[in-house]
PALO-169330 format. One record per residue (C-alpha): residue in three letters; x, z, y. Coordinates in steps of 0.5 Angstrom, whole numbers, plus 500, padded with zeros to 3 digits. Layout:
N
Ala | X | Z | Y .
...
//
This chain:
499
Met | 605 | 052 | 237 .
Lys | 607 | 047 | 241 .
Lys | 605 | 051 | 248 .
Thr | 609 | 057 | 245 .
Val | 615 | 052 | 245 .
Ile | 614 | 049 | 252 .
Tyr | 613 | 057 | 255 .
Phe | 620 | 059 | 252 .
Leu | 623 | 053 | 254 .
Leu | 621 | 054 | 262 .
Ala | 623 | 061 | 261 .
Val | 630 | 059 | 259 .
Met | 630 | 054 | 265 .
Ala | 628 | 059 | 269 .
Leu | 633 | 064 | 268 .
Ser | 638 | 059 | 268 .
Ile | 636 | 057 | 275 .
Phe | 635 | 064 | 277 .
Pro | 641 | 067 | 274 .
Ser | 639 | 074 | 276 .
Cys | 633 | 078 | 276 .
Thr | 635 | 083 | 282 .
Arg | 636 | 081 | 288 .
Lys | 642 | 083 | 293 .
Asn | 640 | 085 | 299 .
Ala | 632 | 085 | 298 .
Asp | 628 | 088 | 303 .
Asn | 624 | 093 | 299 .
Ser | 619 | 095 | 305 .
Gln | 616 | 089 | 301 .
Leu | 614 | 087 | 294 .
Arg | 611 | 081 | 292 .
Tyr | 607 | 082 | 286 .
Gly | 605 | 078 | 281 .
Phe | 597 | 077 | 277 .
Ala | 594 | 073 | 272 .
Ser | 588 | 072 | 276 .
Glu | 585 | 072 | 283 .
Pro | 578 | 076 | 286 .
Thr | 572 | 072 | 285 .
Thr | 570 | 075 | 292 .
Leu | 573 | 079 | 297 .
Asp | 567 | 082 | 299 .
Pro | 566 | 089 | 296 .
Leu | 559 | 090 | 297 .
Ser | 558 | 084 | 291 .
Ser | 557 | 086 | 284 .
Asp | 560 | 078 | 281 .
Asn | 567 | 082 | 282 .
Thr | 573 | 082 | 277 .
Ala | 576 | 088 | 274 .
Asp | 583 | 085 | 278 .
Gly | 579 | 084 | 283 .
Arg | 576 | 091 | 284 .
Ser | 583 | 093 | 283 .
Ile | 586 | 089 | 290 .
Leu | 581 | 091 | 294 .
Phe | 581 | 098 | 292 .
Asn | 587 | 098 | 297 .
Val | 583 | 095 | 303 .
Phe | 576 | 098 | 303 .
Glu | 574 | 106 | 301 .
Gly | 568 | 109 | 300 .
Leu | 565 | 115 | 302 .
Val | 570 | 119 | 296 .
Lys | 575 | 117 | 292 .
Pro | 577 | 118 | 285 .
Gly | 584 | 123 | 284 .
Ile | 588 | 121 | 279 .
Asp | 585 | 127 | 274 .
Gly | 578 | 124 | 275 .
Thr | 576 | 129 | 280 .
Met | 572 | 126 | 286 .
Leu | 576 | 127 | 293 .
Pro | 573 | 127 | 301 .
Cys | 575 | 120 | 303 .
Ile | 571 | 117 | 310 .
Ala | 567 | 124 | 308 .
Ser | 570 | 129 | 310 .
Ser | 566 | 134 | 306 .
Trp | 559 | 134 | 303 .
Thr | 553 | 139 | 301 .
Val | 548 | 139 | 295 .
Glu | 541 | 141 | 297 .
Gln | 534 | 141 | 294 .
Ser | 536 | 142 | 288 .
Gly | 540 | 136 | 287 .
Leu | 536 | 130 | 291 .
Ser | 540 | 131 | 297 .
Tyr | 546 | 129 | 299 .
Asn | 550 | 130 | 306 .
Phe | 556 | 128 | 308 .
Thr | 560 | 130 | 314 .
Ile | 563 | 122 | 316 .
Arg | 571 | 124 | 318 .
Glu | 572 | 123 | 326 .
Gly | 577 | 118 | 328 .
Val | 577 | 113 | 322 .
Leu | 578 | 106 | 324 .
Phe | 576 | 099 | 321 .
His | 583 | 094 | 321 .
Asp | 579 | 091 | 327 .
Gly | 581 | 098 | 331 .
Ser | 574 | 100 | 331 .
Val | 571 | 107 | 329 .
Val | 567 | 108 | 323 .
Thr | 559 | 109 | 325 .
Pro | 554 | 113 | 320 .
Ala | 550 | 106 | 321 .
Asp | 556 | 102 | 318 .
Ile | 556 | 107 | 312 .
Lys | 547 | 107 | 312 .
Phe | 549 | 099 | 312 .
Ser | 553 | 098 | 307 .
Leu | 550 | 103 | 302 .
Asp | 545 | 099 | 303 .
Thr | 547 | 093 | 302 .
Ala | 550 | 096 | 295 .
Ile | 543 | 098 | 293 .
Ala | 540 | 091 | 294 .
Ser | 546 | 088 | 290 .
Gly | 543 | 092 | 284 .
Phe | 551 | 096 | 284 .
Pro | 549 | 101 | 277 .
Gly | 547 | 108 | 280 .
Leu | 545 | 107 | 286 .
Asp | 538 | 104 | 285 .
Asn | 536 | 111 | 284 .
Ile | 537 | 112 | 292 .
Ser | 530 | 113 | 295 .
Glu | 533 | 113 | 302 .
Val | 540 | 114 | 306 .
Thr | 538 | 116 | 314 .
Ile | 543 | 118 | 320 .
Gln | 543 | 125 | 321 .
Gly | 546 | 127 | 327 .
Glu | 552 | 123 | 330 .
Asn | 557 | 125 | 324 .
Gln | 552 | 125 | 318 .
Ile | 548 | 122 | 313 .
Arg | 543 | 124 | 309 .
Ile | 543 | 121 | 302 .
Leu | 536 | 122 | 298 .
Leu | 535 | 121 | 291 .
Lys | 529 | 119 | 287 .
Ser | 531 | 124 | 281 .
Ile | 536 | 129 | 281 .
Asp | 543 | 126 | 278 .
Pro | 548 | 130 | 277 .
Glu | 553 | 125 | 276 .
Phe | 552 | 121 | 282 .
Leu | 558 | 122 | 287 .
Pro | 562 | 117 | 283 .
Tyr | 558 | 112 | 285 .
Leu | 560 | 113 | 293 .
Thr | 567 | 110 | 291 .
Ile | 563 | 104 | 294 .
Gly | 567 | 100 | 300 .
Ile | 565 | 101 | 307 .
Val | 564 | 096 | 312 .
Lys | 563 | 093 | 318 .
Arg | 555 | 092 | 320 .
Glu | 556 | 087 | 324 .
Ile | 560 | 082 | 319 .
Ala | 557 | 077 | 318 .
Asp | 561 | 073 | 313 .
Arg | 564 | 079 | 309 .
Lys | 568 | 074 | 305 .
Lys | 572 | 071 | 310 .
Asp | 572 | 077 | 315 .
Val | 575 | 082 | 310 .
Ile | 575 | 089 | 314 .
Gly | 575 | 096 | 312 .
Thr | 579 | 102 | 312 .
Gly | 584 | 102 | 307 .
Pro | 591 | 103 | 307 .
Phe | 592 | 095 | 308 .
Phe | 589 | 090 | 311 .
Val | 588 | 082 | 309 .
Glu | 593 | 078 | 313 .
Ser | 592 | 072 | 309 .
Tyr | 589 | 069 | 303 .
Thr | 590 | 062 | 299 .
Lys | 586 | 061 | 293 .
Gln | 590 | 060 | 287 .
Ser | 597 | 061 | 291 .
Asn | 597 | 068 | 294 .
Leu | 594 | 074 | 298 .
Val | 598 | 078 | 303 .
Leu | 597 | 085 | 304 .
Lys | 600 | 088 | 311 .
Lys | 600 | 095 | 312 .
Phe | 595 | 099 | 317 .
Asp | 598 | 102 | 322 .
Asn | 593 | 106 | 324 .
Tyr | 591 | 109 | 317 .
Arg | 587 | 115 | 317 .
Gln | 592 | 119 | 312 .
Asp | 600 | 120 | 315 .
Gly | 605 | 117 | 312 .
Leu | 601 | 112 | 308 .
Pro | 602 | 107 | 306 .
His | 610 | 107 | 305 .
Leu | 611 | 099 | 304 .
Glu | 610 | 094 | 310 .
Lys | 607 | 087 | 306 .
Val | 605 | 087 | 299 .
Thr | 604 | 079 | 297 .
Ile | 600 | 078 | 291 .
Val | 602 | 072 | 288 .
Phe | 597 | 069 | 283 .
Phe | 599 | 065 | 277 .
Ser | 595 | 061 | 272 .
Asn | 597 | 065 | 266 .
Tyr | 601 | 071 | 263 .
Asp | 606 | 066 | 260 .
Ala | 608 | 063 | 268 .
Leu | 607 | 070 | 271 .
Leu | 613 | 072 | 266 .
Val | 618 | 066 | 267 .
Ala | 616 | 068 | 276 .
Phe | 618 | 075 | 274 .
Arg | 624 | 074 | 270 .
Gly | 626 | 069 | 275 .
Gly | 626 | 074 | 281 .
Ser | 621 | 070 | 285 .
Ile | 616 | 077 | 285 .
Asp | 618 | 084 | 283 .
Gly | 612 | 086 | 279 .
Ala | 607 | 086 | 276 .
Ser | 601 | 089 | 271 .
Ile | 604 | 086 | 265 .
Thr | 601 | 087 | 257 .
Gly | 605 | 091 | 252 .
Ala | 607 | 084 | 249 .
Met | 610 | 082 | 256 .
Ala | 614 | 089 | 256 .
Glu | 617 | 088 | 250 .
Gln | 620 | 082 | 253 .
Leu | 623 | 085 | 259 .
Ser | 630 | 087 | 259 .
His | 630 | 095 | 261 .
Arg | 637 | 094 | 264 .
Gln | 633 | 090 | 270 .
Phe | 626 | 092 | 270 .
Asp | 623 | 099 | 270 .
Ile | 617 | 100 | 266 .
Phe | 611 | 105 | 268 .
Asn | 605 | 106 | 262 .
Asn | 598 | 106 | 265 .
Ser | 591 | 106 | 261 .
Ser | 587 | 100 | 263 .
Ser | 581 | 105 | 262 .
Ala | 578 | 099 | 260 .
Val | 574 | 097 | 252 .
Gln | 577 | 091 | 250 .
Leu | 572 | 089 | 245 .
Leu | 570 | 083 | 240 .
Ala | 563 | 081 | 244 .
Leu | 557 | 078 | 239 .
Asn | 552 | 075 | 242 .
Asn | 546 | 078 | 239 .
Ala | 541 | 073 | 241 .
Ser | 546 | 068 | 238 .
Pro | 546 | 066 | 231 .
Pro | 550 | 067 | 226 .
Phe | 549 | 074 | 230 .
Asn | 542 | 075 | 231 .
Asp | 543 | 078 | 224 .
Ile | 545 | 085 | 224 .
Arg | 549 | 084 | 217 .
Val | 553 | 078 | 220 .
Arg | 555 | 084 | 225 .
Arg | 556 | 089 | 221 .
Ala | 560 | 085 | 217 .
Ile | 565 | 082 | 222 .
Asn | 566 | 090 | 224 .
Phe | 568 | 091 | 216 .
Ala | 573 | 085 | 217 .
Val | 576 | 087 | 223 .
Asn | 582 | 091 | 223 .
Ile | 583 | 093 | 229 .
Gln | 590 | 098 | 228 .
Glu | 593 | 091 | 225 .
Ile | 591 | 087 | 232 .
Ile | 595 | 093 | 236 .
Asp | 601 | 092 | 232 .
Ala | 600 | 085 | 232 .
Ala | 598 | 083 | 238 .
Phe | 600 | 090 | 243 .
Phe | 606 | 092 | 240 .
Gly | 603 | 098 | 236 .
Val | 602 | 101 | 243 .
Gly | 594 | 102 | 244 .
Glu | 589 | 106 | 243 .
Pro | 583 | 104 | 238 .
Ser | 577 | 106 | 241 .
Gly | 571 | 104 | 237 .
Ser | 566 | 106 | 242 .
Pro | 563 | 102 | 248 .
Ile | 567 | 108 | 252 .
Ile | 573 | 110 | 253 .
Pro | 577 | 114 | 249 .
Gly | 580 | 118 | 256 .
Leu | 572 | 120 | 257 .
Ser | 573 | 125 | 251 .
Val | 567 | 129 | 254 .
Tyr | 562 | 124 | 252 .
Tyr | 566 | 120 | 247 .
Glu | 564 | 119 | 240 .
Asn | 567 | 113 | 236 .
Ser | 565 | 109 | 230 .
Tyr | 571 | 112 | 226 .
Ser | 568 | 119 | 226 .
Thr | 561 | 116 | 224 .
Gly | 564 | 112 | 218 .
Glu | 560 | 105 | 221 .
Ser | 566 | 101 | 222 .
Gln | 572 | 102 | 218 .
Tyr | 576 | 097 | 216 .
Asn | 573 | 094 | 209 .
Pro | 574 | 087 | 207 .
Asp | 569 | 087 | 201 .
Met | 563 | 091 | 205 .
Ala | 564 | 085 | 210 .
Arg | 563 | 079 | 204 .
Thr | 558 | 083 | 200 .
Leu | 554 | 083 | 207 .
Leu | 556 | 076 | 208 .
Ser | 552 | 074 | 202 .
Gln | 547 | 078 | 203 .
Ala | 545 | 074 | 209 .
Gly | 547 | 068 | 206 .
Phe | 555 | 066 | 207 .
Asn | 560 | 065 | 202 .
Glu | 565 | 060 | 200 .
Arg | 561 | 055 | 199 .
Asn | 557 | 056 | 206 .
Lys | 562 | 059 | 209 .
Leu | 560 | 063 | 216 .
Ile | 563 | 058 | 222 .
Phe | 562 | 061 | 229 .
Glu | 567 | 060 | 236 .
Ile | 570 | 065 | 239 .
Thr | 571 | 064 | 247 .
Val | 576 | 066 | 250 .
Pro | 578 | 066 | 258 .
Ser | 585 | 063 | 257 .
Asn | 589 | 066 | 264 .
Tyr | 588 | 073 | 259 .
Ala | 594 | 072 | 254 .
Met | 593 | 079 | 251 .
His | 585 | 077 | 248 .
Ile | 588 | 070 | 246 .
Asp | 593 | 073 | 241 .
Thr | 588 | 079 | 240 .
Ala | 583 | 073 | 238 .
Gln | 589 | 069 | 234 .
Val | 590 | 076 | 230 .
Ile | 582 | 077 | 228 .
Val | 582 | 068 | 226 .
Asp | 587 | 070 | 222 .
Gln | 583 | 077 | 219 .
Leu | 577 | 073 | 218 .
Glu | 579 | 068 | 214 .
Lys | 581 | 072 | 209 .
Ile | 574 | 073 | 208 .
Asp | 573 | 066 | 208 .
Val | 570 | 066 | 215 .
Asp | 572 | 060 | 219 .
Ala | 573 | 062 | 226 .
Thr | 576 | 058 | 232 .
Ile | 578 | 059 | 239 .
Lys | 575 | 056 | 244 .
Leu | 580 | 057 | 250 .
Val | 576 | 056 | 258 .
Asp | 578 | 057 | 265 .
Trp | 576 | 064 | 267 .
Ser | 570 | 061 | 272 .
Thr | 567 | 058 | 266 .
Trp | 567 | 064 | 263 .
Leu | 564 | 067 | 268 .
Ser | 559 | 062 | 268 .
Glu | 558 | 060 | 261 .
Val | 559 | 067 | 257 .
Tyr | 557 | 072 | 262 .
Phe | 551 | 070 | 267 .
Gly | 549 | 064 | 262 .
Arg | 550 | 068 | 256 .
Gln | 551 | 061 | 252 .
Tyr | 556 | 063 | 247 .
Gln | 558 | 066 | 239 .
Ala | 563 | 070 | 241 .
Thr | 567 | 073 | 246 .
Ile | 574 | 077 | 247 .
Ile | 574 | 081 | 254 .
Ser | 575 | 088 | 257 .
Leu | 570 | 092 | 260 .
Asp | 572 | 097 | 265 .
Ser | 567 | 102 | 269 .
Pro | 567 | 101 | 277 .
Thr | 567 | 109 | 277 .
Val | 569 | 115 | 273 .
Ser | 562 | 115 | 269 .
Pro | 560 | 113 | 262 .
Arg | 555 | 111 | 265 .
Ser | 557 | 105 | 267 .
Phe | 560 | 103 | 261 .
Leu | 553 | 103 | 258 .
Thr | 548 | 101 | 263 .
Arg | 550 | 094 | 261 .
Tyr | 546 | 096 | 254 .
Gln | 539 | 097 | 257 .
Ser | 535 | 091 | 255 .
Asp | 533 | 089 | 261 .
Asn | 539 | 089 | 265 .
Val | 543 | 084 | 268 .
Ser | 550 | 086 | 266 .
Asn | 547 | 085 | 258 .
Phe | 551 | 079 | 257 .
Ile | 551 | 081 | 249 .
Asn | 543 | 081 | 249 .
Phe | 543 | 088 | 246 .
Asn | 536 | 090 | 245 .
Ser | 534 | 097 | 242 .
Ala | 528 | 101 | 244 .
Asp | 531 | 107 | 241 .
Phe | 538 | 106 | 245 .
Asp | 533 | 105 | 252 .
Arg | 529 | 111 | 251 .
Ile | 536 | 116 | 251 .
Tyr | 539 | 112 | 256 .
Asn | 533 | 113 | 261 .
Ala | 533 | 120 | 259 .
Val | 540 | 121 | 260 .
Leu | 539 | 120 | 268 .
Thr | 534 | 125 | 268 .
Glu | 538 | 131 | 264 .
Thr | 541 | 136 | 269 .
Asn | 544 | 140 | 263 .
Asn | 551 | 138 | 262 .
Glu | 550 | 140 | 255 .
Arg | 545 | 135 | 253 .
Arg | 547 | 130 | 258 .
Ile | 553 | 129 | 253 .
Ala | 549 | 130 | 247 .
Leu | 544 | 124 | 249 .
Tyr | 551 | 120 | 252 .
Lys | 553 | 121 | 245 .
Glu | 547 | 119 | 242 .
Ala | 546 | 113 | 245 .
Gln | 553 | 110 | 242 .
Arg | 551 | 112 | 235 .
Val | 545 | 108 | 237 .
Ile | 550 | 102 | 239 .
Ile | 556 | 103 | 233 .
Ala | 550 | 103 | 228 .
Asn | 547 | 097 | 230 .
Ser | 554 | 094 | 230 .
Ala | 552 | 090 | 238 .
Ser | 560 | 088 | 238 .
Val | 567 | 090 | 235 .
Tyr | 570 | 096 | 239 .
Ile | 578 | 094 | 240 .
Gln | 581 | 099 | 244 .
Asp | 583 | 101 | 251 .
Ile | 589 | 097 | 252 .
Leu | 595 | 100 | 255 .
Tyr | 599 | 096 | 260 .
Phe | 604 | 097 | 264 .
Thr | 606 | 096 | 271 .
Ala | 613 | 093 | 272 .
Leu | 617 | 093 | 278 .
Arg | 624 | 091 | 279 .
Gln | 630 | 096 | 276 .
Gly | 631 | 101 | 281 .
Ala | 628 | 098 | 287 .
Tyr | 620 | 101 | 287 .
Asp | 618 | 108 | 285 .
Gly | 611 | 111 | 286 .
Val | 607 | 108 | 281 .
Val | 601 | 113 | 280 .
Asn | 595 | 112 | 273 .
Tyr | 588 | 114 | 275 .
Pro | 582 | 114 | 270 .
Leu | 580 | 107 | 273 .
Tyr | 584 | 100 | 273 .
Val | 587 | 100 | 280 .
Thr | 593 | 098 | 283 .
Asp | 594 | 103 | 288 .
Phe | 600 | 100 | 292 .
Ala | 599 | 105 | 298 .
Ala | 603 | 110 | 293 .
Ile | 609 | 105 | 291 .
Tyr | 615 | 106 | 296 .
Gly | 622 | 102 | 296 .
Lys | 628 | 106 | 294 .
Lys | 635 | 105 | 296 .
Glu | 639 | 100 | 293 .
//
C-alpha cells in the first residue's frame, strides 16, 4: 500500500513538472520509446535473451526469412528457396547486395557461420540440421536429419558477420536500424540504416529506447512527456487519456502462467498442483488485474495458434472449483490446522505479473492456502528461478521465438534445458518426439493436441492467458503500428505524422 501511495505522489509531481505531455514542435522523425526491462544480451545468436530483448533485436538483425503479420514466412536475406528430397533439403538463394551495417556485403559464409553458431547454442528446432553447406556464389543448402514440415520458421534467426569476435559489443546486423549506442540501465539508441535493402524503410531517423526499473516509473515518464511511446499493460492503458495518447491493441503472443516447480515440495504432489488449478479463477484475474482485457488460455500454447490449440476448458481439467481444490488439498494432508504455505517469486519489473500474483494470493486465501509474494529483480529471477530452478512458484509469460506450437511445447521435454518447471512425463516425451517426424498435417495437429492434454492432465502449471498489451504513442504524432503473431515491436513500420 505504501508503494502505491509513493508511485501516485510521483505521478502527481511529474504532472506538475510537465504540465503538458504533448511536446510542441516535436521532431516526429525521432521516437523515444519506453521499456520496463532491457536485453540480457545484444547477441542474436545467444539463446539467453528475453522476449523484450528479441523484440528490440528484431529491428537490428534479420534472418533468411521473416514472419508476415499473418504468420506466413516471407523472403528476407534469402530471395527465394526450394525444398527437395521429400523435405530433407532446403536450398536458399541469397538476395544480392544485402549489406551489413558496416557496409560489407552479406555472403553465404556469413550465413553458414550464423546457422552453425545458432545450432551450437541450442536454438530450438536447429538440432535437426545435419549440415549447412555453401553452394556456388549465392546459395546455401541446409540438409535435415529428418523431415520437418515446420522447419522454415526457425530460420528467422539473425544473420551476423562471421569475423566479429565479440558480438555483445560489436552489434552488426542487416536490419532497418543499427545500434548507435547502448548505456546499460539507461537507454539504447537505434539509428536509421540508410543502406537498408528495402526502399522507403525505416521511416524514423532514430529510436531511443529508454529503460525503466518498473512500469510505474515508465508511466510517470510517459505522462510527463519525456518519452513518446511505450508497450504497456491494460491497467496502464486505463490510466491514460485518449485525448493525449493514441492506444493500439496488440497480442503478446505469450502464455502467462503461474509456473509450479514440479520437482519441489509441495508441487511434486499432483494433488496439490490440481488443487491450485481449481482454486485460481482466471477470468477474475483478467477482470481485476487487466481491466477485463485478455484471452484465457488454459494451455501451454497461445489461443492464436488455433489449429493446434487445446485448452483445459474443453478437457474439463481446470475449471474454477474451490470445493474440489479443498478436497484435493485435504487428500494431500493440508487443512486449516496444517495450511499449505508457499512462495510466489515474481520479477519486480513486471507490474502485470505482480498484479496477477496479488489476485492469486487473495483467491488462495479463500481455501486456506497461505501464499506470499517474493519480489526479485530480473537478473535474480533469471539466475535463481529460470536457470537455478530454486523456487516453488513464479508468474511469468513464455513466448515463442517462432510461429510454431513446437517452440511453446519443447520446454516441457524432460531433458530440455529450458524446462525450468521440471516437468517430467514419459508420455509427453513420446508424443513430442513423434511430432518431430510426423509429415501428415492432420496427424501432427492431433499429436500436438494430445501433448497439450498430457500437460494439462498433469496440472503442470496454471495457464492463465495470452495477455493483450498495448502500444501507446503521443496523440496525433505517430502511426504505423503493426501486430505480428510474435512479441515484437516493429519500429521500421512506425512513422511520424505532421502535427
